[in-house]
N, C-alpha and C positions, 0 to 999 in steps of 0.2 A: 266130390264136394261134400263138406260137412254141413249139417244144419246149424243154425245159430245156437241151439241148446247144447251142442257138443263142442263149441269153441273152447280152445285151450288158452288159459291165461298164464301158463307156467312153462311154455316152451318157446322162448324167443328165438329168432333165427340167428345164425352167426353174425357177429357185429359187422364184419366186412361186407356182408350183403347189403347193409344199410350205410356203408361208408363210415363206420365207426370202428374204434379200436377196443374200447372198454365195454364190457357187458352191462355195466350200470347205466350206460347211455342209451340202451335199447329198450323201448317201451312197447312197441307193437309185437304181438305174439302169434296171431293166427288170423285167418279170414275164411269166409264162406260166401257162397252165392245162393240166393233164394229167387223166388219168382218175381220179386219186386225190386231187386238190387243186391248190393253187397253189404256185408257186415264185417267189420274188422274188430279184433280184440286187442286191447292194450292194458298193460298193468302199470298204474301210476305209482311212483316211488313214495314210500313213507319215511325213508331215511337217507335221501339223497343229500349230499353236502350243500347243494344250492337250492334245489327245488323244494326241499323240506324245511328250509331255513327261512320261514316267514314269520312275521310278527302277529299273524292271526291264524285261526284254525282251519283255513280253507286251502283246497288244492290250488296250486300256482297256475295262473293263466298261461305262463310261458311254457310249462310242460305240456299243456293241451296243444299249444301251437307246435311244439316239437313232435307230439304224437301224430297230428294230422300230416305233418311233413313226412314222417316215417311211413305212414299209411300210403301217402302218394307215391313214395319211392318203391315200397313193397309192391303196390299195384302195378307200377310201370314195369318192374322187373318180372313179376310172376304172371301178369295177365297180358302185357304187351310185348314181352320179350326184349326189353331194353337191357343191354349188357350192364351189369352192376358196376363195372369200372368206368362207365361213361360219366361225364360231368353233369350234375343236376343243378338247376337254378330255380329258385322260387321267385316268381314275379309278384305274387300277393299271397297273404295269409291272414286268416282271421280265426278268432275263437271267442266263445262266451261261456260264462257260468250262469245258467238260468234254469230253474230258480237257484239262487245262491245257496239256500239252506240244504240243497241236495248235493252240495260239493264240499262237505266237511271232510277234512283230512284226519282220519282216525283209523284205528285198527279195524280191519274188515271192510274198509271202504276204499278199494283201490282198483276194482275190475271195471274197466271202461269199455263200452262198445260204441262204435262209430258206424252209423248205417246210412247208406245212400238209398235214394229212391229214384224212380223214373224221372229223367230230366235233370238230375243233380250231379251227373258225371258226364264228361265228354272228352274226346280225343281229337287232336289236330294232326293231320297227316301231310307228309311231303308228297310231291308229285309222283315219286316212285312207290308210293303206298306205305312207306314206313312211318311210324308214329314219331312226331317231333315235339309234342307237348300234350298236356292234359289238365283238366280241372276236376275237383271233387268238392262237393258240399255234403256234409253229414249232419244228422241229428244224433246226439250223444246221450248215453245213459250210464250212470254210475251205480253199480250194484242193482241194475234193473230199473232205477228211477230216472226220469228225464233230468238231464243235467246241463243242457245247453246245445251248442252247435259249433261247427268248425268248417273251414274251407281252405283250399289251397289251389293255386294255379302255378304250373311249373313247365319248364322245357328242359331239354337235354341235348348233348352233342358229344361226339367222340373227343378224347383227350387232345389229339393233334389239332383238330379244328379249334378247340377251345384255346390252345396256346396261341394260335394265329390271331384269333378274335381278341384275346386280351392284349397282345402286343400292339395291335392296331389301335385299340381303345386307349391304351396308355399314351401312345404317341400323339393322340389327338387332344389329350387333356392339357390344360394350361398349367404353368407352374403354380404351386400351392404352398400355403404356410406349412411348415414342418410341425408335426405334433410335439408338444412340450414333453420334456423328459419326465416331469412329475407335476402333479397338481393337487391342491387340497381337496380331498374327496367329499362328496355329498354324503351325509349321514342319515337323512330321513328317507331311506330307500325301501323300507318295508321288510328288511331282512335283519336278523339278529347279529350276524357276523359282519362287522364293518369292512372286512376285507372283500366282501362281495360287491362293494360299490364299483360301478363302471362309469361314474360321472364325476366331474369336478363339482364343487359346491355351486348351487344355483345362485345366480345374481338377478336382482330385480331389473327389468328393462321396460318399465311402464306399468300401467294398470293391468293386472291379471296376466302379466307377461314376464317370462323369466328366460334366462339363457345359461348355458353351461357348455362344457366340452366333454366329448366321449373319451374315456380312458380305456385303452386297449392293452390287455395283458396277453401276449401271445403264448404264455405258458399255461393259461387257464385250460384245464382239461374239458370243461363243459363246452367251450366255444371254439377251441382250437385243436381238437384231437379227433381226427387227423387234421394237420395244418392245412389252411387254405391261403391263397395269395391275395385275399381281400378281407375286409371286415365281414365277419360271418353274419348272415341275416338273423340268426338266433340271438347274437349279441345285441343287435339293434332292437329286437323284441324286448330283451331284458332292459335295455337302456330306456325304451319308451315306458315300460312298466315302472321303473324307478323314477323317471322324470315326472310322470303323472302323479305318483304317490307323493313325492317331495313337494310338488307345486300345490296340490290339494291341501297338504298339511300346512303349508305356509299361508295359503289364502284363508283357511278356515280355523287356524289355530288348533289343529288336531295332532295327535300322536300317530306315528305310522301304524300302530296296532289297530287304530280305528278305521283304517282305509283298506278296502279290498278292491283290487282291479278286477272288474267283472266282465269286461269285454275289451278286445284289442283287435284293430284292423290295421294291417301293415301293407304298404305298397312300395316295392323296391324299384327305383327308377334308373339307377346307375350303380356301378361298383364303387364302393367306398374303399379307397386305398389305405393300406395299413400304415404307411409312413407319412400320411398327411393329417393335418388338423381337421377334425370333424366337429362342427359346431351343432349344438342342439338348441332350437328355438321353440319355446313352450308357451302356448296360449290357453288359458283357462276360461271356458265360456261362462258368462254370467248366469247365476241362478241354476246351474246344472252341474252334473258330475262329469261333463265331457271335457277332455283335454286334447288339444291338437298340437302335434309335434312335427317339426321339420328338421331333418339332419342334412347339413350342407357341408360341402368342401369347395373352397374358392368361390363362394357365393352361389354355387350350383346345388340344387336340391338332389340328393341321392336317395332319400327315403322319406315317406310321409306316414304318419301314424295318427289314428283316431282312437282314443282310449276312454273307456267309461269307468268311473270309480263309484263304489257304493260305500256309504259311511255307516259303520256299525253303531 
């Protein structure tokens, strides 16, 4: 075991160990165990085509969510012996940037540590003693300065069991609206590149309430490489970030560059199917920066999000 001071930020594992294909999608680089818990190292991207494409100068909340997801997978494989080819599923995920000023995205500000402490990590076991799931909560530091927290809860299963599980789940689902071939994209998403939009244009649906549709591009390398047979949870994290940004901008008459998503909590309830229409229902709380979002298919909630926005 290495000490925290000797953690490497320049030696990421092979992408396939974290079920990735491209090295640019791997952020976790190392880990160590101390007397009071584990510390993981990650390197945040400064030139990623999506995560570095923001309208403000702060690190993207979605890349923090992806980093804790990779930490959870790396811990499961290296510490619990879960085969890396098994299917991993996130049940909930959360991340925060706190204090915000310690999360500036600039040269020399990319080394992130995520540290567990006693009681902030746990494992669920099957009757045969094998691990079936786990949770992690971490305190984070960027270049040694407190930068927020993150958490993930996940489970896993062998590929053959997953195929049976998915087949039964799809057979139980009612018929649903087919996703439209195209939709006018939302533009106030907090990213410079309009092609990064994953939402149709928001429509008002009452006081402080908006609706839109999820736009899924299965060729997008960030959310679909390697491909999965459902809407990727990371895409829903991005959609929640964009939806909250657009809704806050509309409610307060702000530009996307004035809004930073400082916290995101996601709970995944059911698989969102790729070929079905996913609706996004957005509620902005009065006199606060909190936005609550539900993603639904055929009237059934598949994911809930609570997002906090800071105004610059």
